Backbone as JSON Lines, residues from 0, in Angstrom:
{"i":0,"aa":"M","n":[-15.47,20.64,-36.21],"ca":[-14.15,21.08,-36.13],"c":[-13.78,22.06,-37.3]}
{"i":1,"aa":"A","n":[-13.08,23.05,-36.87],"ca":[-12.66,24.12,-37.89],"c":[-11.11,23.91,-38.22]}
{"i":2,"aa":"E","n":[-10.83,23.92,-39.32],"ca":[-9.4,23.91,-39.69],"c":[-8.91,25.23,-39.85]}
{"i":3,"aa":"Y","n":[-7.6,25.49,-39.5],"ca":[-6.86,26.75,-39.72],"c":[-5.42,26.55,-40.16]}
{"i":4,"aa":"E","n":[-4.74,27.44,-40.66],"ca":[-3.44,27.33,-41.07],"c":[-2.53,28.3,-40.07]}
{"i":5,"aa":"N","n":[-1.51,27.67,-39.65],"ca":[-0.61,28.31,-38.8],"c":[0.34,29.37,-39.53]}
{"i":6,"aa":"R","n":[1.01,30.15,-38.94],"ca":[1.99,31.14,-39.6],"c":[3.02,30.42,-40.35]}
{"i":7,"aa":"D","n":[3.43,29.21,-39.96],"ca":[4.51,28.52,-40.67],"c":[3.93,27.5,-41.74]}
{"i":8,"aa":"G","n":[2.63,27.66,-41.98],"ca":[2.06,26.82,-43.07],"c":[1.48,25.59,-42.68]}
{"i":9,"aa":"R","n":[1.55,25.18,-41.46],"ca":[1.01,23.86,-41.07],"c":[-0.44,24.0,-40.76]}
{"i":10,"aa":"V","n":[-1.22,22.84,-41.08],"ca":[-2.74,23.04,-40.89],"c":[-3.04,22.33,-39.67]}
{"i":11,"aa":"G","n":[-3.88,23.08,-38.75],"ca":[-4.24,22.5,-37.54],"c":[-5.89,22.48,-37.47]}
{"i":12,"aa":"E","n":[-6.38,22.05,-36.44],"ca":[-7.9,22.03,-36.28],"c":[-8.1,22.46,-34.68]}
{"i":13,"aa":"T","n":[-9.26,22.91,-34.54],"ca":[-9.75,23.24,-33.23],"c":[-10.99,22.29,-32.88]}
{"i":14,"aa":"R","n":[-10.95,21.84,-31.61],"ca":[-12.01,20.94,-31.2],"c":[-12.79,21.43,-30.06]}
{"i":15,"aa":"K","n":[-14.06,21.34,-30.02],"ca":[-14.83,21.71,-28.88],"c":[-14.81,20.58,-27.83]}
{"i":16,"aa":"S","n":[-14.77,21.09,-26.58],"ca":[-14.72,20.16,-25.41],"c":[-16.19,19.74,-25.22]}
{"i":17,"aa":"S","n":[-16.49,18.49,-24.93],"ca":[-17.72,18.17,-24.57],"c":[-17.98,18.11,-23.04]}
{"i":18,"aa":"A","n":[-17.05,18.65,-22.32],"ca":[-17.22,18.68,-20.79],"c":[-18.31,19.5,-20.38]}
{"i":19,"aa":"P","n":[-18.73,20.67,-20.99],"ca":[-19.97,21.25,-20.39],"c":[-21.24,20.5,-20.58]}
{"i":20,"aa":"G","n":[-21.36,19.7,-21.67],"ca":[-22.51,18.85,-21.93],"c":[-22.64,17.78,-20.77]}
{"i":21,"aa":"W","n":[-21.51,17.18,-20.38],"ca":[-21.49,16.16,-19.25],"c":[-21.86,16.86,-17.98]}
{"i":22,"aa":"L","n":[-21.3,18.06,-17.73],"ca":[-21.61,18.74,-16.55],"c":[-23.1,19.06,-16.42]}
{"i":23,"aa":"L","n":[-23.64,19.64,-17.48],"ca":[-25.04,19.88,-17.51],"c":[-25.94,18.7,-17.33]}
{"i":24,"aa":"A","n":[-25.56,17.55,-17.79],"ca":[-26.28,16.33,-17.7],"c":[-26.31,15.88,-16.17]}
{"i":25,"aa":"I","n":[-25.01,16.07,-15.54],"ca":[-24.91,15.69,-14.15],"c":[-25.78,16.57,-13.12]}
{"i":26,"aa":"I","n":[-25.72,17.88,-13.53],"ca":[-26.55,18.81,-12.76],"c":[-28.1,18.43,-12.89]}
{"i":27,"aa":"I","n":[-28.56,18.18,-14.0],"ca":[-29.94,17.81,-14.27],"c":[-30.38,16.54,-13.52]}
{"i":28,"aa":"I","n":[-29.47,15.55,-13.49],"ca":[-29.78,14.22,-12.85],"c":[-29.84,14.58,-11.31]}
{"i":29,"aa":"V","n":[-28.98,15.34,-10.77],"ca":[-28.88,15.65,-9.41],"c":[-30.16,16.44,-9.02]}
{"i":30,"aa":"A","n":[-30.6,17.33,-9.82],"ca":[-31.7,18.11,-9.67],"c":[-33.08,17.28,-9.67]}
{"i":31,"aa":"L","n":[-33.08,16.21,-10.53],"ca":[-34.26,15.38,-10.59],"c":[-34.3,14.5,-9.26]}
{"i":32,"aa":"V","n":[-33.2,14.0,-8.8],"ca":[-33.2,13.22,-7.58],"c":[-33.64,14.08,-6.46]}
{"i":33,"aa":"I","n":[-33.15,15.28,-6.37],"ca":[-33.68,16.11,-5.22],"c":[-35.05,16.41,-5.29]}
{"i":34,"aa":"A","n":[-35.7,16.64,-6.52],"ca":[-37.03,16.9,-6.67],"c":[-37.87,15.64,-6.4]}
{"i":35,"aa":"A","n":[-37.4,14.45,-6.74],"ca":[-38.04,13.28,-6.33],"c":[-38.19,13.05,-4.84]}
{"i":36,"aa":"F","n":[-37.17,13.39,-4.08],"ca":[-37.27,13.36,-2.6],"c":[-38.25,14.37,-2.12]}
{"i":37,"aa":"A","n":[-38.19,15.68,-2.72],"ca":[-38.91,16.81,-2.14],"c":[-40.31,16.45,-2.41]}
{"i":38,"aa":"F","n":[-40.84,15.81,-3.48],"ca":[-42.2,15.66,-3.87],"c":[-42.7,14.31,-3.23]}
{"i":39,"aa":"G","n":[-41.87,13.55,-2.56],"ca":[-42.32,12.3,-1.96],"c":[-42.39,11.18,-2.91]}
{"i":40,"aa":"L","n":[-41.79,11.29,-4.11],"ca":[-41.7,10.09,-5.03],"c":[-40.76,9.04,-4.51]}
{"i":41,"aa":"I","n":[-39.76,9.51,-3.64],"ca":[-38.81,8.61,-3.1],"c":[-38.96,8.69,-1.65]}
{"i":42,"aa":"N","n":[-39.18,7.65,-0.83],"ca":[-39.2,7.76,0.59],"c":[-38.36,6.54,1.12]}
{"i":43,"aa":"I","n":[-37.39,6.89,1.92],"ca":[-36.51,5.89,2.54],"c":[-36.66,5.91,3.96]}
{"i":44,"aa":"D","n":[-37.18,4.77,4.51],"ca":[-37.32,4.53,5.89],"c":[-36.44,3.42,6.41]}
{"i":45,"aa":"Q","n":[-35.82,3.57,7.64],"ca":[-34.94,2.59,8.22],"c":[-35.71,1.64,8.92]}
{"i":46,"aa":"T","n":[-35.44,0.39,8.63],"ca":[-36.28,-0.64,9.22],"c":[-35.54,-1.39,10.34]}
{"i":47,"aa":"K","n":[-34.22,-1.48,10.34],"ca":[-33.45,-2.11,11.36],"c":[-32.45,-1.09,11.76]}
{"i":48,"aa":"N","n":[-31.97,-1.12,13.08],"ca":[-30.93,-0.32,13.57],"c":[-29.56,-1.06,13.37]}
{"i":49,"aa":"A","n":[-28.54,-0.33,13.15],"ca":[-27.31,-0.81,13.05],"c":[-26.73,-1.26,14.27]}
{"i":50,"aa":"A","n":[-25.93,-2.29,14.27],"ca":[-25.06,-2.74,15.46],"c":[-23.77,-3.27,15.12]}
{"i":51,"aa":"L","n":[-22.76,-2.97,16.02],"ca":[-21.51,-3.42,15.8],"c":[-21.34,-4.86,16.11]}
{"i":52,"aa":"P","n":[-20.42,-5.65,15.44],"ca":[-20.29,-7.1,15.88],"c":[-19.72,-7.29,17.2]}
{"i":53,"aa":"D","n":[-19.87,-8.37,17.78],"ca":[-19.27,-8.69,19.06],"c":[-17.74,-9.16,18.75]}
{"i":54,"aa":"V","n":[-16.85,-8.6,19.4],"ca":[-15.37,-8.97,19.17],"c":[-14.86,-9.57,20.35]}
{"i":55,"aa":"K","n":[-14.35,-10.8,20.35],"ca":[-13.5,-11.42,21.5],"c":[-12.11,-11.65,21.07]}
{"i":56,"aa":"V","n":[-11.28,-11.12,22.02],"ca":[-9.78,-11.36,21.79],"c":[-9.25,-12.3,22.78]}
{"i":57,"aa":"E","n":[-8.81,-13.52,22.39],"ca":[-8.21,-14.35,23.32],"c":[-6.84,-14.66,22.85]}
{"i":58,"aa":"T","n":[-5.86,-14.68,23.83],"ca":[-4.45,-14.96,23.45],"c":[-3.94,-16.09,24.35]}
{"i":59,"aa":"T","n":[-3.14,-16.93,23.77],"ca":[-2.55,-18.02,24.53],"c":[-1.15,-18.18,24.13]}
{"i":60,"aa":"G","n":[-0.23,-18.55,25.12],"ca":[1.03,-18.9,24.59],"c":[1.83,-17.56,24.12]}
{"i":61,"aa":"G","n":[2.68,-17.82,23.26],"ca":[3.64,-16.77,22.69],"c":[4.92,-16.8,23.16]}
{"i":62,"aa":"Q","n":[5.86,-16.22,22.55],"ca":[7.26,-16.28,23.0],"c":[7.97,-15.2,22.44]}
{"i":63,"aa":"A","n":[8.8,-14.49,23.18],"ca":[9.61,-13.36,22.79],"c":[10.81,-13.89,21.92]}
{"i":64,"aa":"P","n":[11.41,-13.26,20.92],"ca":[12.48,-13.87,20.3],"c":[13.75,-13.89,21.07]}
{"i":65,"aa":"A","n":[14.67,-14.69,20.66],"ca":[15.9,-14.83,21.38],"c":[17.09,-14.58,20.3]}
{"i":66,"aa":"F","n":[18.12,-13.95,20.85],"ca":[19.28,-13.65,20.04],"c":[20.54,-14.08,20.53]}
{"i":67,"aa":"D","n":[21.49,-14.62,19.78],"ca":[22.79,-14.9,20.14],"c":[23.64,-13.84,19.54]}
{"i":68,"aa":"V","n":[24.42,-13.11,20.33],"ca":[25.15,-11.88,19.71],"c":[26.55,-12.09,20.22]}
{"i":69,"aa":"D","n":[27.54,-12.03,19.32],"ca":[28.87,-12.06,19.59],"c":[29.44,-10.64,19.28]}
{"i":70,"aa":"T","n":[30.13,-10.1,20.25],"ca":[30.69,-8.78,20.08],"c":[32.14,-8.79,20.43]}
{"i":71,"aa":"A","n":[32.9,-7.74,19.96],"ca":[34.33,-7.72,20.17],"c":[34.58,-7.3,21.53]}
{"i":72,"aa":"D","n":[35.77,-7.77,22.03],"ca":[36.18,-7.42,23.48],"c":[36.91,-6.16,23.46]}
{"i":73,"aa":"V","n":[36.39,-5.14,24.35],"ca":[37.05,-3.87,24.4],"c":[37.65,-3.71,25.89]}
{"i":74,"aa":"N","n":[38.84,-3.47,25.94],"ca":[39.54,-3.33,27.26],"c":[39.85,-1.81,27.43]}
{"i":75,"aa":"V","n":[39.31,-1.25,28.5],"ca":[39.5,0.08,28.8],"c":[40.24,0.25,30.1]}
{"i":76,"aa":"G","n":[41.37,1.0,30.08],"ca":[42.12,1.18,31.35],"c":[42.96,2.48,31.27]}
{"i":77,"aa":"T","n":[43.69,2.67,32.27],"ca":[44.51,3.94,32.42],"c":[46.09,3.55,32.67]}
{"i":78,"aa":"K","n":[46.9,4.39,32.19],"ca":[48.32,4.17,32.31],"c":[49.05,5.5,32.47]}
{"i":79,"aa":"E","n":[49.95,5.57,33.51],"ca":[50.77,6.78,33.62],"c":[51.91,6.87,32.8]}
{"i":80,"aa":"T","n":[52.03,8.05,32.09],"ca":[53.18,8.25,31.12],"c":[53.68,9.62,31.18]}
{"i":81,"aa":"T","n":[54.96,9.76,31.09],"ca":[55.59,11.01,31.18],"c":[55.8,11.5,29.83]}
{"i":82,"aa":"I","n":[55.46,12.78,29.41],"ca":[55.55,13.3,28.18],"c":[56.47,14.53,28.28]}
{"i":83,"aa":"E","n":[57.57,14.6,27.37],"ca":[58.35,15.81,27.31],"c":[57.65,16.82,26.45]}
{"i":84,"aa":"V","n":[57.62,18.03,27.15],"ca":[56.95,19.18,26.38],"c":[58.01,20.16,26.06]}
{"i":85,"aa":"P","n":[58.1,20.58,24.85],"ca":[59.06,21.37,24.47],"c":[58.9,22.81,24.98]}
{"i":86,"aa":"T","n":[59.94,23.52,25.25],"ca":[59.78,24.85,25.86],"c":[59.84,25.86,24.61]}
{"i":87,"aa":"V","n":[58.97,26.88,24.68],"ca":[58.93,27.88,23.67],"c":[59.25,29.16,24.24]}
{"i":88,"aa":"S","n":[60.12,29.97,23.74],"ca":[60.42,31.24,24.2],"c":[59.92,32.26,23.23]}
{"i":89,"aa":"V","n":[59.25,33.3,23.62],"ca":[58.71,34.29,22.79],"c":[59.35,35.7,23.24]}
{"i":90,"aa":"D","n":[60.09,36.32,22.21],"ca":[60.67,37.55,22.5],"c":[59.92,38.65,21.77]}
{"i":91,"aa":"K","n":[59.87,39.75,22.53],"ca":[59.18,40.89,21.8],"c":[60.07,41.51,20.87]}
{"i":92,"aa":"A","n":[59.41,41.85,19.73],"ca":[60.18,42.45,18.56],"c":[60.48,43.82,18.96]}
{"i":93,"aa":"K","n":[61.65,44.29,18.68],"ca":[62.06,45.69,18.98],"c":[61.49,46.62,17.94]}
{"i":94,"aa":"D","n":[61.0,47.75,18.46],"ca":[60.34,48.67,17.51],"c":[61.39,49.39,16.62]}
{"i":95,"aa":"A","n":[61.2,49.35,15.37],"ca":[62.11,50.07,14.41],"c":[61.59,51.4,14.26]}
{"i":96,"aa":"K","n":[62.35,52.52,14.83],"ca":[61.87,53.86,14.58],"c":[62.8,54.52,13.64]}
């Protein structure tokens, strides 16, 4: 770690990240596993075939839910009514010349 001084007088330090070391180690391990398969040091043979389990679905009984709903009474009807409509007269304005 190297220490340095900022413009405002505070002392700080720089740290190196160790991520490249870990990345290199993972790459080497993967390369070794691939090489082991390539040279026949590791050989994997399947001895049994895979099979899905038998599934049986049986249903008996059952019941749909029941609800008791109380709603408001709404009465809809028609009724004849006479409405007085006001009369409106519109006169043209005289042109002022």
